[in-house]
C-alpha positions as semicolon CSV with decimal commas, in nm:
position;residue;x (nm);y (nm);z (nm)
1;M;-3,415;1,717;-6,421
2;Q;-3,355;1,694;-6,057
3;P;-3,532;1,916;-5,823
4;Q;-3,301;2,158;-5,663
5;Q;-3,247;2,108;-5,298
6;N;-3,276;2,394;-5,066
7;P;-2,931;2,454;-4,911
8;Y;-3,103;2,536;-4,582
9;D;-3,291;2,208;-4,554
10;F;-3,079;2,096;-4,265
11;I;-3,209;2,389;-4,060
12;L;-3,567;2,374;-4,176
13;D;-3,602;1,996;-4,165
14;P;-3,730;1,914;-3,816
15;Q;-3,625;1,553;-3,836
16;A;-3,270;1,520;-3,695
17;P;-3,063;1,216;-3,777
18;K;-3,056;0,949;-3,510
19;K;-2,741;0,925;-3,302
20;G;-2,559;0,598;-3,278
21;P;-2,472;0,434;-2,946
22;G;-2,247;0,662;-2,739
23;L;-2,089;0,644;-2,398
24;A;-2,424;0,650;-2,222
25;P;-2,614;0,345;-2,342
26;T;-2,989;0,368;-2,326
27;D;-3,033;-0,002;-2,252
28;G;-3,067;-0,058;-1,873
29;K;-2,842;-0,367;-1,861
30;K;-2,564;-0,201;-2,057
31;R;-2,583;0,106;-1,836
32;L;-2,563;-0,111;-1,521
33;V;-2,260;-0,299;-1,656
34;L;-2,092;0,033;-1,740
35;I;-2,155;0,174;-1,391
36;I;-2,031;-0,144;-1,219
37;G;-1,720;-0,144;-1,438
38;F;-1,650;0,220;-1,357
39;L;-1,692;0,162;-0,982
40;A;-1,467;-0,145;-0,995
41;G;-1,199;0,060;-1,171
42;V;-1,221;0,335;-0,909
43;A;-1,196;0,073;-0,631
44;V;-0,883;-0,078;-0,786
45;V;-0,720;0,264;-0,817
46;L;-0,804;0,343;-0,452
47;I;-0,665;0,011;-0,329
48;V;-0,342;0,059;-0,522
49;G;-0,311;0,418;-0,397
50;V;-0,361;0,321;-0,034
51;S;-0,113;0,034;-0,071
52;I;0,150;0,267;-0,211
53;L;0,084;0,521;0,063
54;F;0,127;0,263;0,338
55;S;0,433;0,107;0,177
56;L;0,619;0,435;0,221
57;G;0,666;0,348;0,585
58;K;0,581;0,052;0,795
59;A;0,310;0,087;1,054
60;N;0,516;-0,063;1,334
61;N;0,829;0,131;1,418
62;D;0,909;-0,044;1,747
63;D;1,242;-0,173;1,617
64;L;1,350;0,181;1,527
65;I;1,239;0,308;1,867
66;R;1,454;0,038;2,031
67;V;1,753;0,146;1,819
68;R;1,686;0,505;1,922
69;A;1,676;0,400;2,291
70;R;2,010;0,217;2,249
71;Q;2,156;0,533;2,098
72;V;2,033;0,741;2,391
73;E;2,180;0,505;2,652
74;L;2,513;0,477;2,471
75;G;2,523;0,856;2,441
76;R;2,444;0,896;2,811
77;I;2,730;0,665;2,913
78;I;2,966;0,844;2,672
79;E;2,875;1,171;2,848
80;I;2,954;1,016;3,186
81;G;3,286;0,892;3,046
82;L;3,379;1,229;2,900
83;K;3,294;1,396;3,229
84;N;3,490;1,158;3,450
85;S;3,765;0,993;3,245
86;T;4,119;1,123;3,283
87;D;4,268;0,900;3,011
88;A;4,334;1,118;2,703
89;D;4,317;0,829;2,452
90;Q;3,987;0,712;2,597
91;R;3,846;1,065;2,586
92;N;3,944;1,093;2,218
93;R;3,775;0,760;2,135
94;L;3,465;0,866;2,328
95;T;3,455;1,199;2,145
96;T;3,475;1,023;1,808
97;L;3,203;0,776;1,907
98;Q;2,988;1,062;2,037
99;A;3,018;1,254;1,708
100;T;2,923;0,956;1,491
101;L;2,644;0,860;1,729
102;A;2,503;1,215;1,718
103;T;2,489;1,201;1,338
104;D;2,314;0,863;1,345
105;Q;2,070;0,983;1,612
106;A;1,978;1,287;1,404
107;A;1,911;1,075;1,094
108;L;1,696;0,823;1,281
109;S;1,508;1,095;1,470
110;D;1,435;1,269;1,140
111;L;1,300;0,946;0,989
112;L;1,074;0,883;1,289
113;S;0,958;1,244;1,278
114;K;0,871;1,221;0,907
115;R;0,664;0,914;0,988
116;S;0,488;1,111;1,263
117;V;0,608;0,865;1,527
118;E;0,599;1,011;1,876
119;V;0,880;0,867;2,089
120;T;0,828;0,919;2,461
121;K;1,098;0,987;2,718
122;L;1,006;0,659;2,881
123;Q;1,072;0,472;2,556
124;L;1,406;0,647;2,514
125;A;1,507;0,557;2,869
126;A;1,420;0,189;2,823
127;Y;1,783;0,073;2,849
128;E;1,894;0,309;3,124
129;D;2,043;0,101;3,404
130;S;2,113;0,242;3,751
131;D;2,334;-0,060;3,830
132;R;2,557;0,040;3,539
133;D;2,578;0,393;3,677
134;A;2,670;0,257;4,021
135;E;2,934;0,030;3,864
136;L;3,093;0,327;3,687
137;E;3,084;0,541;4,001
138;T;3,247;0,265;4,207
139;A;3,514;0,220;3,938
140;R;3,580;0,594;3,938
141;Q;3,624;0,596;4,315
142;N;3,857;0,294;4,300
143;G;4,067;0,439;4,018
144;K;3,953;0,174;3,765
145;L;3,723;0,389;3,554
146;T;3,923;0,350;3,231
147;D;3,892;-0,029;3,219
148;T;3,535;-0,041;3,349
149;L;3,420;0,233;3,112
150;S;3,584;0,056;2,817
151;A;3,403;-0,267;2,908
152;V;3,066;-0,089;2,949
153;I;3,106;0,100;2,619
154;A;3,200;-0,225;2,443
155;E;2,894;-0,400;2,588
156;L;2,657;-0,116;2,494
157;S;2,810;-0,088;2,147
158;S;2,759;-0,461;2,095
159;Q;2,393;-0,438;2,202
160;Y;2,344;-0,133;1,979
161;Y;2,507;-0,319;1,688
162;K;2,276;-0,620;1,733
163;E;1,973;-0,390;1,750
164;L;2,085;-0,217;1,428
165;K;2,133;-0,551;1,248
166;G;1,791;-0,674;1,362
167;S;1,622;-0,354;1,250
168;L;1,802;-0,364;0,915
169;A;1,660;-0,711;0,856
170;E;1,308;-0,573;0,917
171;A;1,358;-0,251;0,718
172;T;1,094;-0,189;0,451
173;T;1,209;0,127;0,273
174;D;1,532;0,228;0,104
175;T;1,561;0,531;0,333
176;E;1,529;0,317;0,643
177;K;1,782;0,065;0,511
178;S;2,024;0,343;0,423
179;I;2,004;0,506;0,767
180;L;2,051;0,175;0,949
181;Q;2,334;0,061;0,721
182;T;2,513;0,394;0,768
183;S;2,482;0,357;1,146
184;I;2,624;0,004;1,125
185;D;2,912;0,123;0,906
186;N;2,986;0,412;1,142
187;L;2,989;0,185;1,447
188;E;3,214;-0,068;1,272
189;L;3,452;0,209;1,168
190;V;3,473;0,356;1,518
191;S;3,516;0,008;1,668
192;Q;3,809;-0,065;1,434
193;E;3,982;0,250;1,551
194;N;3,965;0,135;1,913
């Protein structure tokens, strides 16, 4: 006959079964390897996270600031043209160019703002040229504003176009590429109408 076991032995028996190796090894070397592995994993995750964060926007936005300055100067000359031109066709072309330029300016300004890029008035006025203003004023006084204004707008549009193309080549995000490509498309469309 077998002796009957007390069903409460597991409570009354002071000797608990030994636990097998768990997540916290008791051996010093194994613990050190586990800690180093954990820290290496955290470091990799941090590096990847920081890389992703910085890839959202490039650190140097100088090319976009130059595009923005070209937009400002072109817009300023358009304003002068709208104020002084008496040619109805030219005024219509300037109004169309002004509308598309305003849309492109808003998109680029919004992108720079989202990137927390502060653009100074001095940076925006980088392409302002007093000689150009004097040339337009002289042409207005001599009755040749229409031709001179057309030449100045064509020159500024060409410079703006080159700046857009250069910035598009340096673009790092899809949003940036989309904004620049839309500006290029708009300028090409308006130029075809002229």
